[in-house]
C-alpha positions as CSV (number, residue, x, y, z in Angstrom):
1,M,172.4,-116.8,281.4
2,A,173.0,-116.7,277.2
3,K,170.0,-118.1,274.9
4,K,171.4,-121.1,273.3
5,F,169.2,-120.0,270.4
6,T,167.6,-117.7,268.3
7,R,165.4,-117.7,265.5
8,T,166.9,-115.3,262.9
9,I,165.1,-115.7,259.3
10,E,167.3,-114.9,256.4
11,N,167.5,-115.5,253.0
12,F,171.5,-116.3,251.3
13,V,173.0,-117.2,248.5
14,C,175.5,-120.5,249.2
15,E,178.9,-119.5,249.3
16,H,179.7,-123.3,248.4
17,C,177.3,-123.7,245.4
18,G,175.6,-120.5,244.1
19,R,172.1,-122.0,244.7
20,E,169.6,-118.8,246.6
21,V,168.2,-120.4,249.1
22,V,165.1,-118.9,251.5
23,G,165.6,-119.4,254.7
24,T,163.0,-120.4,257.7
25,G,164.8,-118.9,261.0
26,Y,165.7,-122.6,261.4
27,T,167.9,-123.3,258.1
28,N,171.6,-123.1,258.9
29,H,172.5,-124.8,255.9
30,C,172.2,-124.8,252.1
31,P,169.7,-127.8,251.1
32,A,171.5,-128.6,247.3
33,C,174.9,-129.2,248.8
34,L,174.5,-129.0,252.4
35,W,177.6,-126.9,252.9
36,S,177.1,-123.7,255.4
37,K,179.0,-121.1,256.9
38,H,180.6,-120.4,260.4
39,V,178.9,-117.2,261.0
40,D,177.1,-118.4,265.2
41,K,178.8,-119.5,268.3
42,N,175.0,-120.4,269.3
43,P,172.6,-121.2,266.6
44,G,171.4,-118.3,265.2
45,D,173.1,-115.8,267.2
46,R,175.7,-114.5,264.5
47,L,178.6,-114.0,266.7
48,A,181.2,-115.9,265.4
49,E,183.8,-114.2,263.4
50,C,185.7,-116.8,261.8
51,G,183.0,-116.3,258.6
52,G,184.8,-120.0,256.9
53,M,183.0,-122.4,255.0
54,M,181.4,-125.8,256.8
55,K,181.9,-128.5,254.8
56,P,179.3,-131.5,255.6
57,T,182.3,-134.4,256.5
58,Q,179.7,-137.0,258.3
59,S,176.3,-137.9,258.6
60,E,174.8,-140.1,261.6
61,K,171.2,-140.8,262.4
62,R,169.9,-140.1,265.9
63,G,166.2,-141.7,266.8
64,K,164.2,-140.8,263.7
65,D,166.3,-138.2,262.5
66,F,170.2,-137.7,260.4
67,M,172.0,-135.7,261.4
68,I,174.9,-133.8,259.3
69,I,178.3,-132.9,260.9
70,H,180.0,-129.7,259.6
71,K,183.6,-129.0,259.9
72,C,184.4,-125.6,259.3
73,A,187.7,-125.0,256.6
74,R,189.4,-122.2,258.1
75,C,189.2,-123.2,261.8
76,G,188.1,-126.7,262.2
77,F,184.9,-126.1,264.6
78,E,182.9,-128.4,264.4
79,R,178.6,-128.6,264.8
80,K,175.9,-131.3,264.3
81,N,172.6,-129.8,262.2
82,T,169.4,-131.4,261.4
83,F,168.7,-133.2,258.1
84,R,165.3,-131.4,257.0
85,A,163.0,-133.2,254.6
86,R,163.7,-130.3,251.7
87,D,167.3,-131.4,252.1
88,N,169.2,-133.3,249.1
89,F,169.5,-137.3,250.3
90,D,171.9,-138.5,247.6
91,V,174.6,-135.4,249.2
92,L,173.8,-137.2,252.6
93,V,174.6,-140.8,251.4
94,K,177.3,-139.4,249.7
95,I,178.7,-138.1,252.9
96,S,177.9,-141.3,254.9
97,K,179.4,-143.2,252.4
98,K,182.7,-141.7,252.9
99,L,182.9,-143.2,256.9
């Protein structure tokens, strides 16, 4: 059975806004602009060949948490990611208003 999550601790520079991001092993998007990158088939595995930028297109509330829905600008793949306390709430509100 394939592992569904691999904790990969990596720092990165956001390809959308240029912010330097310190990864925790659970970091999969820029906390400033909320953009991500399509690098995983399963979280943390770095097996996706696409490499496209993942735009935060929607948000939804799940229990006490907010979820960010990212859509790959290159291939259209979508994935939900948890909004974290260090993430920019103003950007989350902006994408929520687009609905």
